[in-house]
N, C-alpha and C positions, 0 to 999 in steps of 0.2 A: 281085794280090799280097797276101800275108797281113800283111806288115809293111814298114815303111820306117824306116831308121835315119837320123836327122838328125845329121850330123857337121858340122864347121866347119873353117875355116882357122886359127882361133885362139880364144882365150877372149874373152868380152865382145863378141861380134859379133851377138848376138841369136838364137842357136839356140833358146833357150827360147821366145821370142816367135814365131818362125817355126813351131816345132813345135806350139805351141798354136794358132796361126792355121790351120795345115793341118788339125789335128784338128777344130777348130770348123767349118771350111769343109766338110770331108768329112761331118761330122755333119749339117750343113745340107743337103747333097746327098742325104741319106737313108741313109747308111751307118751301121752300128753300129760306133762307133770306140772303141778302147781306147788308153790312153796309158801310157808307161813311162819312168821315169828310173832306169836300173839301179843307178847309184851316185850318191849325193849327198854330195859332200865340201863342207864348209862348211855343214852342216845347221844349221837354226835350233833354238832351244830354247824350248818353250812348255809351261808347266805341268809342268816337269820332264821333258818328253819331246822327243826329237828330231823334227823335221819337215822335209820337203823343200819349199822355196819353189818350186822349178822344177816339181815334180810337182803342187803345188797350183795353180800358174798354168795348167798344161795341163788339169787337171781342170776348172777354172773355165771354160776356153775351150770345152770340148766337152761338159761335163755328165756325165763318167764317174762311175759309182757303184761302181767296183771297190775292194777293200780296199787300204789303203796298203801292206801287206806285199807285195802283188803289184806295185803301181805303182812302188814304190821299195823294193826288198828290202834295199838296203845304204845305211846312213846313217853318215857319218863327220863328226866335229866340225870338223876343221881345213880351211880353204879351200885345199887343196893337191891335187896329183896324188893320185888314190886310193891308189896304192901307198905314197906317203909318209905320207898321212894315216892309213892303216891301221896302218902300222908304228909311228907315234907312239902309237897306242892299243893296241898289242900285238895287233893283229888281222891276219888274212889274208882278203882278199876271196874268197869261195867262188863261182866262176863257175857251178857247177852249180845253186846256188840261183837265180841270175839266169836261167839257161836254163829251169829248171822254172817260174818265175814267168811268163816270156815265153810258154811253151807253153800255160799255163793261160789267159792273156789272149788268145792267138791262137785258142784253142778257143771262147772266149766271143764274140769280135767278128769283124766282117767284115775289119777292118784294125786294126793296132796301130802307133801312131807312137811310136818309141823315140828318146829324145834322149840323146846322149853328153855328154861334158864336155871343155872345152878343144878340142884338135885330135885328129885321127885317130890320132896316134902317142903319145898320153898313156898312161903305164903304169897299168894297173888293179892288177896285182900283178907280182912279179918274172917277167920273160919273157913277160908277157901284156899286150898293148896293146889299145886300143879297136879297132884294125883286126882283131885276133884275135877280139874279141867279135862284131864284125859278121859275120865268117866263121862263128863258132860258132853264131850265131843263124840264119844262112843267109838273110839278107835283103839287098836292095839298099840303097844309100845315096843320100841327097841331101846335097850340100855347100852349106852356108850361108857366104857370103862377104861381107865388108864392101864398101861401094861405092867408097871413095876410093883415094887413091894407095897403091900397094904391093900391091893385091889381085891384080893379074895374076900376080905371082910366087908369092904364097902359094896362090892357087887352083890354078895349074898344078901346083905341087909336090904339093899335096894330092891332086888327081885322079890324077896320074901314080903316086903312091905307092899309092893305092887300087887302081888297075889292076894294078900289080905284085903286089899281095897277092891278086889274083883276085876283088876286090870289084866288083860291078856298080854303076856310078855312073849313076843315073837322070838326074841333071842338077844344075845349080847354081842356087840362089836367091840373088840379091844383095839384101842387106838394108840399110835405113837410107839410102836414096838421098835426096840433097838436090839439089845442082846442081854444075856445074863441068865443065871439059873432061875431066878424068880420069874422073869418074863417068859422063859421057855416052859415053865411048869404050871403057871397060874391058870392058863386056859383049861387044861384038863381037869384041874381041881374045881374050878368054877362050874364047869358043865356037870360034874358029878354032884356037887353040893346043891345046885339050884334046880337041876332037872330040865333046864332050857338049853337050847343049842348055842354054841359059839358060832355066830354067823360069819365071822371073819376076824383076821388079825391084820390091821393096817399098819404098815411101816411108818416110822417117823420121816417127815419130809420137810426140810428147811425152806423149801420154796413156797410153802403154804403159809399165808399170813392173813388171818380172818379180819383183823382190825384194819388192815390197809387194803383189803379187797384183792389180795393176790391169791388166786385159786391154785396156782402151781400145777402139780400133776395129781391133785386129789381125785379127780374123776377117774383117771386111768388106774390109780391105786385101788380105789373102791371096786372098779370093774374087775381088776385082777384078783383081789384078795377076799372079796365078800362072795359067799355062796348064795346067789339069788334064788336058787331052787329051794333052799330052806325057808326063805321068806314066803315064796309062793305056795309052799306046802302047808302053811299055817291056816 
């Protein structure tokens, strides 16, 4: 596959960490990997210029050398849904710019890891959701889910909605595993309910800090705990 879209069941569940970990792990396996954060809302400000902490984290994890205008073509100031953040700035997100940037990255690399924002139904602009972007790019999705209580419902709804949209769901990665009965049983129930494989259960790691660019051991954890054969078999 030329690309994988990393979506999630919610915000703040570790999509950026998992996306970076996947990119770094695939690079370590010998693939030429590109990364992309199509829209960064809540962009940081450095030396008077916006930057994407999520894109920079993924770049650090895999060593990408691509221009930032390709990796993150849309940056918005407010940490809100892109449609709302863009409206506050008097902008409209141009999805054709995103598609063209993706196609250039796809041309350069064996595989491109694309990270969304929030959940799969977050609006990018009026009438255009992240689910529409996944379809527009024509790539399959991996769903990142939290490990604890409530994740069965959120993951089932996300996967079922994706299927309804015609999106191929490669599988689910559960992130931030600690311990407890719910965390230990959720994965099996999710796999049975959704009919898609659990690709891996990634342990919680305090050394990973996506906002401050600390990749910690996320690449090593993803290499150890994610079953890449299940991804390749799709």
